[in-house]
N, C-alpha and C positions, 0 to 999 in steps of 0.2 A: 349375519356373515355375508361378506361381499362376494360377487362373481365376476368382478372386473379386474383390470390391472392396473387400475388408478388408485393412488392414496389419498384419501380423505383426512386432511390433517385435522388433529383432534384440538379441542379448545386449549390454548396455551396462554398463560399471564404475560410471556415474555415480550410481546408487541407493547403491551401496555406499560411494562417497566422501562422498556426502551425509549417509549414516548416521554416517560417522566424524567427518565436520564436527559433527553434532549433539551427540556425546560430547564431542569437543575443546571445542566452544562452551561447552556448560554445566560442564564440567570448569574451563575457563578462567575463566568468570565467577566460579565459587567461589573459585577461587584469586587472582582479582583483589580480589574483596571481603575476603577475610580476610588476604592477604599482600600486596596491592598489587602484583601481579606480572602484567605483561601478556604475557609471552612465549607462553603457551598461548592466550590470547585472540587475539593476532596471528596465530598460526598457523591458528586457526580461521577467520579473515577470509581468509586466503590461500586456504585449501581452498575457501572458498565462492566466491570469485571464478573460480578455476580450474574448478570445477564448473560454476558457472553458464555460462561462456564456452564450455565443451566441449559441454555438454548442449544449449544453444542452438545451436551450431553443428550438430550432429547433427539436431536438428529441422528447422533451415532447409534443410539439404541434403536431407533426405527430402522435404520438401514443395515446395521450389522447384526443385530440380535432378533428384531422382529420380522426381517424379510420384506419390509414394505417397500423397499426402493427397487421396483421392478423395472424391466427394460423401458416401459413407457414412462415411469416416473424419472429414470435417469435422463431420458431425451428431453424431458421437460426441465430438469434441472440444468441440463446442458444449455439449452436455449436460454435460461434464467440468467446463467453467469455470462454468456455471450453478450445479452441486452445490457447487462450491469455493466460490462466492459465497455460497450458502446458508449454509455451514459458517461462514464469515466472520460471517454476520448474527448467529448465535447465540453465536459468540466474544464480539462486542461487547454482546450481549443480556446475558451475565452480568455485565459492568462496569455497564451501566445498571441491572441488577437490584441490585447493590450499592449503587449511588448513590440510587436511589430508597427503598431499605430504610433507608438512614441519613437521607435529607433529609425524608421523609415522617413518620418516627418517631424523631426524635434522642432518644438516651437520657441519663440522667441525667449519665454521664461528660462529654458534651458540653455540659452546662448546659441541656440541652433546648432548644438553640438551634442554627439553621443560617444562615449559618456558625457553627461554634464560638467561643466567647470567645476574642478574640485574634488572630483570622485576618482578614485584609483580603482579600477577593476581587479579582479582576481587574475592572476596569470593562470591561463588554461592548460599550461603544460606542468603545472605542479599537482597540488591535491585533485582537481577537477579530472585530470587524465588519468590520476591512479584510481580514482572512484570510478571512472569509466571502465578501466581494465577489470576492476573488482566485480562490477555488476555484470559485465559481459562474460567473465569466468563463472560467475554464479548461474548464468543462463546455461552455460554449457554444463556444469554438474547437476543442475535441476533436470536438463534433458536426459543426461547419463543415468540418473535414478530412474526416469521413466522407463528407459530400456531395460534396466536391471529389474524392475519389478514385473514387466513383462515377461521376461525369461527366468522368473521365479528365483533370482539371486538376492534374496532378500537382505543377506547381510550386507553386500555391496550396496544395495540400495539404502539401506540406513546410513552407511558411511558417506555416501554422495549427498544426501539429503542433510546430514550434519554438516558436511563442508559448505553447503550452500548458505545454512543458517548462519555459520561463522562469517561467512564473506558478507552476508546481510548486515550482521552486527557491526562488523569492521567498517563497512561503508557509513553507518549511522554515527560511528565513532569520528570518523574522518570529517563528516559533514557538521557534526557538532564542534569539532575543533576549528573548522573553517568559519562557522559563525562566531565563535569567540574572538577570532582574529581579524574580522572583517573591518577594513578601514571605513566603512559606512553602515549606515543603519536602515531600518525600514522607512524611516521618515526622509530620508535624502532623497527628495524629488520622485519622480515617476520611476527612476532607475532603480533605487533602493527599494520601493514597493513593489515593482514587478519581479525583480530578482527574489526576494525573501518570499514572497507569496507563492510563486511558482516553484522554487525549489524546497521551500518549507512544506508545501502540500505533497510533493514528490516524497520527501523525507517521510512524511506521515503514511504514505502508501506503503513506502518500504516497511515501515514498522508494522503496518497492518499484515502485509505480505509474509514477512518473518514469522508473526505470531500463528499464521495459517499454517506456515511450514512446521513450527515446532509441533503444533496439533498433530500433524500428519506423521511426524517423526514418533511422538508418543503411541500413535496408532499403529505405526509398523512394529514398534516393541512390543505391544500387546497382540500383535498377529491379526488385528481387525483387516488390513489391506491383502488382496491377493492379486494375481495377475487379471483375473476377470472381475474385480470388485475393488475398483480404487478411483472412483470419480472425484472423491475428496481430494486426493492428490492432483489430479488433472486439473480441476478447478484452480488450485493453489499455484500450479505450474503455469496455466494461461495468466493468470493475474500477475505471476512474476516476470513472465516475458513482456507483459503490456507495460510494467513498471521499468524494465529495460529499455523498451523502445521510447518511452517518454524521456527518460534521462538522455538517450542520444541526441535527442532534439534539443533537450536543454542545454546539454553540453556544446553542440554545434552552434547554437543560436545565442543564448544567454550567456555563455562563457567564452567561446572562440571568437564569434562575430563581433562581440562589444569589446574585445581586447584591443 
């Protein structure tokens, strides 16, 4: 029996399965690129789904049913998500660094032009502007949901969170449409590389954030969250706001400034 406010994590197989997933995923990607074989890649996604479901189940059980997420533990979780978001900031900073290096000083191979000769950039006032409006609106609805759950208006919290998820899915669909209609590819000089890598990883983060919000929507439905016990949602909301801010930088510089 413990007499402290800290939660000593029990032995778990999920970090191991997550590591195996990383190995299978990278190997599967290489196999897919060179041999057009999707079997290892499909196996990696299956392992990802299983690991996410089981690991999330264990954390939900610890926090909602076993009472192990004390104030000290929640404080540690908050610092954990803050440091994670800081690491993500530097992750995207590397992409912006590459973009600004090429944008501010295009070399002779690019014709000393930006965008390079022969590349037609997207009109920032079409789909990119619509996506900006969508993400900013989703940031407002997720904040509304936070206020609703603090005020114990759980039905309104459910509605606002559902609206946020739908906006996130809509954003992803529009970005997929934009990729399909793109007049250039990832191999079209540094412009295509920086565009697809930066916006693609942002799209991946939108998918991750949407999944996080869906889990919280399900937890609201099950009655797991309350006005004093909802850090799971707070973490998702912080992550979602981070995704919003990154998109504002992407829209301003990668779309608008390059037009």
